[in-house]
N, C-alpha and C positions, 0 to 999 in steps of 0.2 A: 720530168726538163733535168741533163749532164748535169755535171759540175761547170767547165766552159761556160753555157749558159746562168746561167746561177752566179757566177760569176762577175759577167758582162751588163745583166740586166744591175746584179749591185753596185756595178762601177757608173749604169752609164745613173743609176738612184741619186749616185752620189754627186755627179753631171753639173743637174738638175739640185742642185744644196745650191750648190757652190750661187756666192753673189756675185749676178756682174756687175754690178761697181765693187770686185774687191778693187782697192789704192796699189797699186802698186810704183818702183818707181821708176826715175831717168836723168842719168848720172849723181851726180853727189854736188851733196848743198852749193851752196855759196859761200867761201868764207868771209867777205865782204863786200858791201853796197855796187852789185853791177848798177851801171851805166849804164842806158839803150842808147844807140847809134844808131838813128833810121837812116839806109842809103835810098834816097825819097828823091823824086821831084821838089819841089817845096807844093806847089800848085794841086800834089796826087789828091786825089781823093781820101788815100786809106789811109794816109798819114795819122787825121784827127781822130781816126778809130785807131792805132796804134796808143793817143794820148790815153787816150777813154782806156783801156784795154790795162792800162797799163796804172790809171786811177781804182778799176777794177780788184785786181788782186792786191795793190797798195788798202783800197776799202775791205777783201776778206783777208790779212795776212792784221790787222789794222785789229777785227770784230772776234781774231782768235785770241791777240792778248799777242803776239810774235812779239819779238824787235824786229824782224830782218825790216829791208821793206824794200823794192825797190829803187834804184834812183831816176837822176835825171838823163830828160830828155836833149839829145841833138844830134839833129839834122847835117847829113852829109847829101850835096850834089852827086850824089857815089852812082854805083851800080858794077855787080858782078859782071867778069870777062864775060863772053855772050857766050853761052851754053854751056858756059860752068855751072847754076843751080843745078843743071834739065841734068845733066852727066849724076847731080852730089845725087839727085831727088831718085833715082835710075837707083842707083848700086845704098840707100838709106833702105827706100818702098823692097827695096827686090830681098833686100838679105837679112834688114832689118836691127841691122850690123853699121856705126859710126868709121863714114872719111876717114881718110889722113887728112887735118887742119889745110885748106889752101893758104900758097902762099900766101894770097893777098888780105889775107884777115890779119895777116905779121904785125906783130905792133898797137891788135886791139886788144892785151889779158885788162882782169877786169870789167872785161866789158860785154852784153847781147846784143849784138850788128842784129839788125832786122833787113830785110835788105826785101819793099816790097820792089818786085821783079816785073815788067814784060811779056817776059814769058809761060809758053804757057807746061805745069808742071804738076805732076802733086806738094803741093808746102810739105815743109818738111822740118828740122827739126833737131841741127845734131852741137853736143855739148860736150869740149875737151873738159872732160875738169879738170887734170896738171897741167891746163896750159888756160885754165881761169875765163877761159872763152867763150858764148856761145853764138848759132848763128840758127837766126829768125830768115828763115827763107821762104816769103807768101807770091805765088803766081799770081799774073796774072789776072786784075779785076773787071779784062772784057773777055773770063772767060766763065765757060761753064761751069762750079753752078757759080762763085761767084758775081755773076750778074744776077741772082737769086737775093732779092728783098734778106738783108739781116743774117746774113749770110758770112762772110766778108769779116763783118766784128767777131763773131764767132769763131771762125779760120783764127783771128791772128786772139781771140784772147786763148785758145786754146794752143796750141805751138810756144805761146811764155809761160802756157802753166806747162809744157813741158823741159821747156828751158830757167825756168827756179825746179826742177825735180817728178814732174807726175808723171807714170809713163798715164796708159790707155785701160780704156773700164769698158764692160759688154751690158751700156748701158747706152739706149739710142734715146737718151731722156734727157742725159747728161753732157757738163759743155765736155768730158775729157774720152767722150768716148772714138773708139777707134779699132783699128786692125788688128788683131785679129781678127774679131768681131768684124759686122757686115757694117757699122756702117759709115755711111760718109757726110759728105760734107752739106750735103744739098738737106740734108735732115735738120739745118739752122736754119732754114726760109720761115720768114715770115709773115704777117700785115706790121706786124708795129715792132721795136728798135727793142731787145733784148737779150741779155745773158743766159746763157740754157746754165741750172746751176751742179755746182757740186754736192757730189755725196756723203753724206759723213763719217764717213774713212775716208777718202779723201782732206780732211780736213784736220782731221787727227794723225793726216799722215804729214803735211805740211807744222803742224807745231812738236812734231819729233824732228824735223829735219828744222828748222828755222825758231825754238823753244822762248817763250821771254823774257829770257836770259842773255837768247843773239844776239853779241857782238861781233861789229869787225876784229879780224884777227889781225 
């Protein structure tokens, strides 16, 4: 076996040993308690799932003895401009970069804005740390795969996980699995309502981002 083949075999072995759930960050941690503003029709079936997801994350943070919590939820009967979220989704998913903060989010500093859209796109999160604003955009629940049971619940929790700082992992049994791994939201489908779990190293990362002594700046 020549030297190049030896090096290639060694590289492949290292990749196999790398954990699929290695915790990564997305954006800087919050320096204040972010309020949650939901742009939604008050009768939207996803709105209770937003409340449940906030409760889920605050329970995780409490169990970790973190000082950080997500704030109160306010509902605004509003929506994003037509086509805006689809364009942002294509830019975010296509390049993995952070698109410019749209003007219609102006004045929302210190908040996580959850837009429950009627449009069909790949749900995404953008977190502009310098503006202390995050956008969580959720596609229509009338479009696949959010039509499957248990999927919308976990997609919303997954995107809120990004909003507080967690990146993707590559383990399809975990909540934060996503690109570039082959995990897709349809894997959240389940006949029973449940949240997929976090990896231990993601919990450790959350505690590093938001330790027990965390206080609003």
